[in-house]
N, C-alpha and C positions, 0 to 999 in steps of 0.2 A: 312392231313399228318399223324396225330395220327392213323387214321383208317388204312392207308396203312402200317404203321410200325406194327400195331397190327396183321395184316394179315401175315406179314413176320415172326414175332415172333411165332405166333401160328403154322405156317408151320415148322419152325425150331424145335419147341418143339415136333413135331411128329417124330423126328429123321429119316428123309428121307434117310440119309446116313448110317443108321444102325451102328452108333458108339457105343462104349462102354460107360458105365455110366459116367465114369470120363471125357472122351473126350466130350460127349454130354453136360455135365454140363459146361465145359469150353467154348465150341462153343456157346451155347445159351447165356451164360453170356457175351461173347464178343459182340454178336448181341445187347443185351440190352445196353451195354456201347456205342455202335455206335448210337443206337436209342435215347439215352439221349441227343445227340446234337440237335435233333429236337423236342423232347417231354419233355424237362426238366420242363416245367410249367404245366404239367398235373399230378395231384395227382394220378390218376388211374395208370399211367405208373409206378411210383415209388412203388406203392403197389404191382403191378404185379411182378416187378423186385425182391422185397424183398420176395415175396411168392415163386418165383422160387429158390432163394438162400436157403430158408427154406427147400424146398423139397429135396435139395441136401445136407442137414445137415450143411449148412453154416450159422448158426443162428447169430453169431457175425457180419459176413459180411453183413447180411441182415439188422441188426440194424444200422450198419455204413452207409449203403446206404440211409436209411430213414433219419438219422440224417443229412447227407450231403444234402439231398433234401431240408429239411426245413431251413438249415442254408444258403444255397446258392441261392435257387430259390423260395421257398414257405414259407417264415417265418410266414405268417398269415394263413396257412392252418391248421385249427384246427384238422381235422381228423388225419392227419399224425403226428401232434405233440402229440396228445393223444395216438396214437399208439406207438410212441417212448417211452413215459413214461411208458406205460403198459408193453412193452417188457422188460424194465429194471426191473420192479417190478416182473415179472414172469420169469425172466431169470434163476432163480434157485428155486427149490422146496425142502425144505422150502427156502425162500429168505435169502441170506446172507446180512451182514451189508453193504458190498460194493454195492450190487444190490439196496438196499433201499436208500442208499446215492445217487446213480446215479438217481434213480427215483425222490427223493426229489429235486435234482437240475433241472431236466427236468420240473417238475411241477412249480418250482419257476420261471424259465425262461419263461414258458408258461404264467403264470399269469402276468408277467411283460411286455411281448411282445405283447400279443393279444390286438386288439382294445377294447376299454372300452365302455359300459359294455359287458362282455362275460360270462354270468351266467353258461353256460355249462362247461367252463373251471373250474370254482370254484366248481361246483357240482361234477365233476370228481375228483378233488383234495380232497374234503371232503370224498368222497366214498373211495378213496385210504387210507386216514388216518384211517377211520373206519376199513377197512380190515386189515391193518398192525399195527396200533398203539392202537386201542381199543376205547371204548366209551369216556373215559376222554379226550383224545386228539381231538377226533372228535368234542365234544361239545365245548371245548375251542377254537378250530379253527373257528367253526361256529359263536360263540359269538364275537370273534375278527373281523371276516369278516363283521358282521352286523354293526360294528362301523367304520371300516377303509377301507374295500375293495370296489373299484369302480365297481367290478363285481357282487356285491350282489344286486340282484333284488328279486321280489316276488317269482320267481321260486325257488330260493335258500331256502327261508323259507318253501315252499311247500315240497321240497326234505328233509329238516331236519325234518319236522313234520312226514312225511311218514317213515323216518328212525327210529324215536323214536317209532312209532307204530308197524311197521312191523318187525324191527330187534330186538329192545329191549323190545317190548311188553308193552310200557308205554302209556296208553291212556291219562293220565294227562299231561305227558311231551309233547305229540303231540299237545294237545289242547293249552298248554301254548305257543308253538312255533307259532301255527296258530294265536293266539291272538296278539303276538308280530308283526307278519307280517301284520295283519289287522290294527293295530295301525299306522303302517308306510305307508301302501299301500292301505288300504281298500277303500278309497274314489276314487282312480284312477284305481284300478284293480278289477273289479267284478269277474274275473276268480279265484282269490284267495279266495274270499268269497264263490264262488260256490264250490271250492275244499273243503273248511272247512265244508260246508253243506253236501257234499257227505260223508265226514269223519264221521260227526255226525249221518247221516242216517245209515251208515255201522255199527256204534257202537250202533245202536238202540236207539239213543237219538233224537226222533222226536220232543220233546218239545224244545230242544236246537236248532234244525234246523229251526223250525218255528220262534223262537225268533230272530235268526240271519237274516233270510230272511225278516221278518217284519221290523227289524231295518234298513237293507240295503235299502229296498224300501222307508221307511219313510225318511231316510237321503237324498236320491236322489230326492224324491218329494219336500222336503224343498228347495234344491238347484234349482230345476226346477222352482218352484214358484218364488223364488228370481230373477232368470234370466228373467222370464216372466214380472215381475214388472219393471225390468230395461231395457226391450226391448233387451235382449241378448238371444242368442241361442247357445247351445253346443251340437252338434250331438252325441258326445261320451257319454254325460250325458244321453241323450234320449235313446241311444242304451243300456247302462248298466241298466237303469231303466226298460225298456221293458224286457231285458234278465232275471233280477232277479225276476220280477213279474211273468213271464211265468214259471220260475223254481218253484216258490212258488205254483203257480196254479197246476203244475204237481204233486208236492209233496202231496198236499191235495187230488187231484183227485185219485191218486193211493194208498195212505196210510192213508188218513183221511176219515171222514164221510161226509154226505151230508151237515151238518151244517158248517163244516170246509171249504168246497168248497165255500159256500155262504159267509162266513166271509172274504175270500180273496177278493172277488169283493167288498163287502161293505166297507172293510178297505180302499181299494184303493180310492174309491169315497168319502167316508166320510172324510178321512184325507186330501184329496185334497181340499175339500170345507173349512174345518176348517183352513187349512194353508192360504188360501186366506183371510179368515176373520181376521186371525192374522196379515196379512199385511194391514189391514184397507181397504179392498176392499168393495165397496158398495154392499149391499145385492143383488140388482138387477143386478149387474155386475159379481156376483160369477158364475164361470163356473162349471157346474154340474159334468162333468167327465173329466179326464186328457187326452182326445183324442189327443190334440195337443202336448203332451209331450212324445209320443212314446208308449202309452198304448192303442191305438185304436185297435179294433178287425178286422184287415184285414183277408182275408181268409188264408194268409200264417201264421199269428200269431195264428189263430185258429188251423191250422195244428200243429204248435209247441206246443200248449197247450195239444194236444193229443199224443205227442211223448212219446215213451217209448224206451230208448236206441237208437238203430238205426232204430227202426220201426216208420215210419211217414206216416199218411194218405196222399194220393195225390189227390188234387182237380183237376177235369177235366177242360179243357179249350175249349171253343167253337171255331171252325175254323173260320178264317177270311173270310168274304164274298168276292166273286170274282166279280169284276166290269163287268157289261154286255158290250159286244163289241159294238163299235159305229156302227151306221147304215151303214156307208160306208164300214165297215169291216165285214159285215154279209154275207160273202161268205161261200160256203160249207166247205172250209178248216178251216175258222175261227170258224165256229160252231162246227166242229169236235174236235177242240182243247179245247173248253171251259170246257167240263166235265173233261178232263185230268188235266187242270189247277186247277179246284176246288179240285180234289183229291189230287194233289200235295200240295196245300195250306193247306188242312186239315192235311195231314201227317206232314208238316213242323211245323204247330201249335202245334200238339201233341208232337212232338219231342222236341220243344223248351219250353215246360211247365217247369217252374222252380221248383226245389225241395229244401227242407230244407237241409242244410249241417251240422248243428250242431250235434255233437255226445254226447252232454252233457246228462248224465243219469238223471232220475227224481230227 
């Protein structure tokens, strides 16, 4: 139904009746109002309606349309709610006190109404405070959010750290924010540690990056050994362990020397053996390498080890063999289709070869 109404609206916007500008604006607006009866729960419809009103110079009416949409039909539609708050903020240049007050109210309602957690809502609110109120209020609101807001996740710490570095040029402040986030989420969110390592590499602090990665790998190795001794298994722990170790390997491969590359592998294996001994494992039962804990070198993990940005080597896959036809099917027609089937199987196998999807830089 939405598709059909979109076609009607696009046709009317071409002005087939050759109306004047004012009459065309009124006619298309009426069609949008009629379409709202069927398309009220489509965020795209309300965005297009507001855009049409903006083109006709009816900015306040456009904002009212979006506000009505989120109040009556789409209260949990984050995109439209952020758009309403932004329209209040940018209603006047420079913004007046009344515009900022309206934006404050929209963000407050947004944070109260959205399902929890909704880190993107909090991130946009903090960005708004930085733009309009300055560094002091931004930092105060961030610190308050870390203590009280249900929307504060590790992504909010990442945003605050990047703001300190890119906007205010403070490397020390950014590092402190990262450390705060790692104290709270470091064990559960390897992505935050990876972001901190990327920050350290960008700041040319390779020693700090190595220290963080080695600590992250060691902490997860310890947890994995404890799980193994208790006959438990946590797939997320194994995935984060492999992820961080591969990131450390890439860092040394591209920015370290040959001895550093060797140290990564030896650190992994030696610490794994030592941790087992610390758990009073008999020497004969000590496992040499942590292959069972997500660090085995499959071909896909080897590919990830050689990744640089979006560049990843692709290992080839052999085509699946085609079964020979049964004797009763060995007619001329069956024989003629066998080569074609083999070619199709080879093509399908090549097309289905998996590729690494991570875009994590070294």
